[in-house]
Structures are given as structure tokens and as C-alpha cells.
ZAFI-757706 format. One record per residue: x, y, z of N, C-alpha, C, CB in turn. Coordinates in steps of 0.001 Angstrom, whole numbers, plus 500000, padded with zeros to 6 digits. Atoms other than C-alpha are relative to their C-alpha. Glycine has a CB too. Layout:
! ZAFI-757706
XYZXYZXYZXYZ;...
! end
This chain:
! ZAFI-757706
500551498659500003909676112904873413498613499932499368500931500999499233;501364500014500511905979113460872915499876500927498801499005500408501096;500248499144501168904519115091869833499891501455500425498716499564499263;500141498619499493903628118167871898501358500594500351499079500033501239;498664499525499631907160118455873280500822500282498756500719498971500891;499282499813501253908556118096869780499557501295499316499776498796499068;500520498754500586906295120883868495500516501206500769498456499999499993;499515498902499165907331123086871422501475500279499712499798499673501495;498575499830500312911023122493870667500197500675498649500714498646500012;499905499365501324910515123403867005499603501469500086499102499264498974;500418498607499828908668126574868041501097500815500684498695500074500819;498897499311499323911506127505870405501154500259499033500494499174501206;498912499844500976914048126918867648499673501097499001500262498676499261;500411498947500943912092129102865215500045501375500654498584499723499469;499969498730499269911779131811867861501441500476500159499324499853501388;498582499629499889915552131749868465500537500474498651500836498807500517;499536499613501324916167131918864715499441501372499623499591498945498955;500582498689500294913768134857864392500737501096500770498494500017500350;499262499011499205915555136688867230501371500266499386500155499519501460;498705499824500660918884136079865498499844500781498701500653498637499721;500281499273501240917357137327862241499871501491500267498719499470499340;500174498593499640916342140567863932501354500638500309499049500139501213;498679499461499666919863141022865297500883500201498785500694499091500969;499169499909501208921674140294862041499432501053499054500088498624499286;500638499017500877919157142289860023500154501419500525498528499674499834;499820498672499397919412145173862476501390500549499759499729499943501490;498626499567500243923178145303862155500212500338498525500989498911500443;499866499731501440923029145052858354499257501278499616499466498807499173;500764498774500278920348147753858269500724501232500527498599499913500620;499250498866499436922450149988860524501159500378499079500532499656501419;498904499726500937925414149644858151499441500638498728500779498693499658;500672499470501186923093150265855192499604501459500216498756499152499658;500499498643499728921489153334856772501139500991500248499061499981501208;498860499120499738924783154766858015500714500348498701500980499340500985;499372499756501301926314154369854565499145500951499165500216498670499242;500911499138500760923251155930852929500045501434500526498559499455500068;499993498655499405923202158864855363501325500710499756499725499920501504;498699499362500225926945159504855031500133500458498546501147499030500360;499907499626501412926754159486851240499110501205499680499611498810499112;500947498918500295923707161770851173500371501282500740498574499576500373;499812498802499173924499164139854032501416500579499928499670499677501432;498625499513499975928287164363853959500593500196498608500857499047500777;499421499914501339929144163712850324499046500585498971500440498641499552;501023499357500828925951165271848909499657499203498736500462501384499609;500419500881501089925183162272846708498471499931500052500660498554500121;501463500113500030921541162123845587499589498664500609499455500132498542;500422501260499370919620159500847602499848498843499017498696500208500716;500180501065500983918782157553844434501347499413499560499232500530498782;498673500477500402922509157305843576500741499357501169500828501155499431;499358500569498803923593156510847148499352498679500410499929500996501166;500793501166499621920980153757847409500743498679499803498723499979499208;499386501293500311922854150885845717501291499763500795500293499913498506;498806500257499179926268151350847418499653499702501466500942501200499933;500414500258498623924506151464850782499427498589500140498964501041500452;500557501361499972922582148281849982501118498948499932499009499800498824;498897500957500119925821146524848994500785499878501315500944500421498862;499317500048498695927479147466852299499185499165500987500221501437500562;500863500791499134924500146047854183499979498532499610498600500551499974;500016501387500478924513142906852024501244499242500453499895499965498470;498772500656499537928126142156852967499856499585501467501224500940499823;500235500315498588927216142310856653498968498882500117499525501259500776;501070501004499967924097140235855976500544498602499691498889500368498995;499457501315500359926054137410854301500770499393501168500915500111498766;499186500515498893928546137053857129499103499652501189501079501038500419;500898500258498874925811137324859764499113498798499773499147501204500267;500866501147500309923484134864858044500792498705500051499348500167498614;499203501222500092926207132359857387500452499510501368501209500230499115;499378500426498746927774132350860828499079500043501216501184500849500269;500823499857498803925142133498863301498593499455499836499926501436500388;501408500345500165921685132971861902499802498539499626499372500882498950;500221501357500473921872129724859983501105499045500433499885499995498500;498871500811499528925167128516861480500381498960498947499652499305501342;499675500877501126926116127129858113501179499119500371500316500822498723;498923500907499634928188124058858666501010499923498873499453498604500332;498940500143500995931443123513856922500626501328499659499466499353498746;499294498774500353933971126266856695500912499732498813500811500540501204;499162500369501132935461124536853709499790500960498841499706498566499558;500077499140501180936161126377850537498812499620499133501296499915499185;501100500430500867933565124271848724498655500520500507499967498470499904;501276499476499507930733125346851050499891501498499722499851499725501511;500005498584500344931748128963850560499726500180498513501337500655500382;500190499901501448931890128387846802498560499736499596500916499028499284;501401500286500295928346127058846878499100501106500543499591498642500592;500902499059499332926778129497849339500136501435499491500251499974501484;499811498609500414928314132771848182499303500322498678501478500302499880;500726499684501236927027132588844568498483499950500170500412499043498905;501454500076499762923579131503845767499515501228500756499641498721500788;500362498796499252923489134325848298500028501216499083500954500207501195;499880498869500927924662136755845614498814500048499041501315499910499206;501155500044500885921888135596843295498739500510500708499780498574499491;501143499503499224919274136158846011500145501506500220499889499255501367;499783498575499750920858139535846758499784500855498755501399500222500528;500299499255501238920595140581843099498502500278499937500468499203498729;501453499804499945916850140026843371499599500954501104499296498674500198;500279499113498860916804141711846770500357501440499652500785499544501255;499545498656500392918765144671845417499005500637499037501405499936499350;500957499465500981916390145087842482498671500354500673499763498978498863;501272499727499316913296144822844682500125501168500970499521498756500749;499782498861499101914770147216847258500068501310499227501286499805500808;499901498783500814915628149720844540498629500436499494500949499775498813;501349499676500474912109149508843115499123500529501129499347498769499371;500805499557498856910490149835846545500425501397500438500130499007501178;499476498695499588912755152765847451499536501089499043501537499973500065;500400499009501007912027154582844205498496500281500064500384499514498590;501456499815499922908276154000844501499625500827501228499281498633500041;500304499243498778908221155297848071500504501441499910500622499308501219;499481498632500178910413158301847185499075500800499080501445499971499417;500935499307500905908037159163844312498702500361500715499692499124498771;501185499702499194905244159066846873500336501008501104499428498705500614;499532498962499072907215161755848788500288499493501408498983501093500078;499597500546498712908244159427851598501466500390500220499799498429500055;498597499635499742911464160727853242500921498787499842500151500597501419;499132501122500348914476158630852238500285499032501148501285500525499485;499749501009498955915188157101855696498812499053500209500332500694501318;501198500826499823911607155879856016499795499102498784498751500887500231;500119500797501221911548154723852388500950498813500041500283500862498761;499023501086499911914704152671852997499521498923500976501375500546500440;500400500974498978913402151036856183498738499237499614499781500700501328;501265500656500354909880150311854967500177499060498810498925501050499681;499791500833501182910936149021851563500842498784500311500653500802498899;499116501122499658913734146874852952499305498977500894501258500515500692;500713500924499112911499145385855652499062499088499202499199500784501061;500906500801500832908949144256853075500749498994499140499165500907499112;499217500890500862911548142812850720500627498882500835501100500793499244;499400501004499118913270141026853613498991498916500369500543500664501271;500989500959499503910115139396854948499413499135498886498883500735500715;500710500716501058908597138399851619500904499309498974499107500949499290;499124500540501041911643137579849498501308499431500563500312501081498983;498642500388499613915093137470851102500047498859501001500715501177500571;499914500996498940914599135507854298499560498610499545499165500435501174;500382501353500443912640132645852734501044499352499076498658500058499281;498999500565500902915337132225850079501334499744500691500210500922498824;498751500227499264918289132580852478499972498665500721500249501131501003;500103501282499319916988129584854376500445498873499072498559499759500489;499594501015500980917536127568851207501492500095499671499177500146498717;498585499801500323920979129066850550500902499350501051500317501502499890;499107500418498925922448128196853943499654498654500619500003501030501060;500366501305499470920673124910854642500762498936499220498458499765499916;499245501080500627922874121936853973499054498842499741501201499552500889;500871501127500274921007119152852213500445498763500770499969499709498507;499711501246499286920786115910854118500361498948498976498787499539500875;499566501070500908922705113154852401499626498663500618501543500074499721;500447501309499533921218109727852693500840498933499323498485499780499712;499219501109500544923403106665852286499097498777499951501289499722500858;500778501222500144921664103644850934500887498803500265499367499907498601;499178501191499742922844100267852176500304499278498685499283499038500993;499639500716501222924708098269849567499614498545500067501478500119499737;
! end
């Protein structure tokens, strides 16, 4: 395979991964937004108080989607789950905090809550979550040295 063909294959792979990211993120965002809207509109919870439970619902969908569809994490063993879940949770703690800060800042700027959720989450996803998720779900290559 030529260097050009190799570059083209890597670009295709990245494009497929980005498309999968959009799908998984879209589903997680839909769960997040639906949860937020139901809490605010039906249960009359203040948007600031409904924010975190909605983010947690979306995060659950995000973990399953990232693990199985986006990064196709290998190994369904308990040990891989034991490694990936805490790492994902750690990234999500940062994501949750950044999303909460972005949401609050946008709400204080009088941005309607649905737009504040989408805009803030999109920024946090692109600049923080996605780059770190790649590290969470990537299995390190083990090299065996000859004896």
C-alpha cells in the first residue's frame, strides 16, 4: 500500500468514527434533552436543578454507545469494564462540571435553556470529552520482547 493510500484509509477511518460520534452523541443528547424537558415542563423542576440528572441520563447512553459502537472497545471481560468504566466516569465528572458551568453561564446571559444545553454541551464535547474518551476506550498495544 502506498503512503497516499495509507493516508486515505486513515482519513476514511476518521470520517467513519466522526459519523459514529455524531450518531452516539445525538442519541445521548436526545436522552439528555428529553430528560431535561420532562423534568422542567412536566415536573416543574427549575432548569438549574434538572440539569445534572439530565446530564447523567445522557452520560449512561454515551458510555454504552462509545464503548460498543464508536470505539468498539475490545474485550467484554470484566477486567476491561473495570478499567474503562472508572476512567469514563472520571472524564464524565469533568464533563459534568464543565457542562454545568457552561449551562449556568449561558442561562445568566439569558439564553433559553434548550439552546444553553445544546451549545454548552457541544463545546464541552468537542474540546474536552471526545479527546479524552479516545484514551479511555483505546486498548494499549502490548509488545512482547523476544527472550
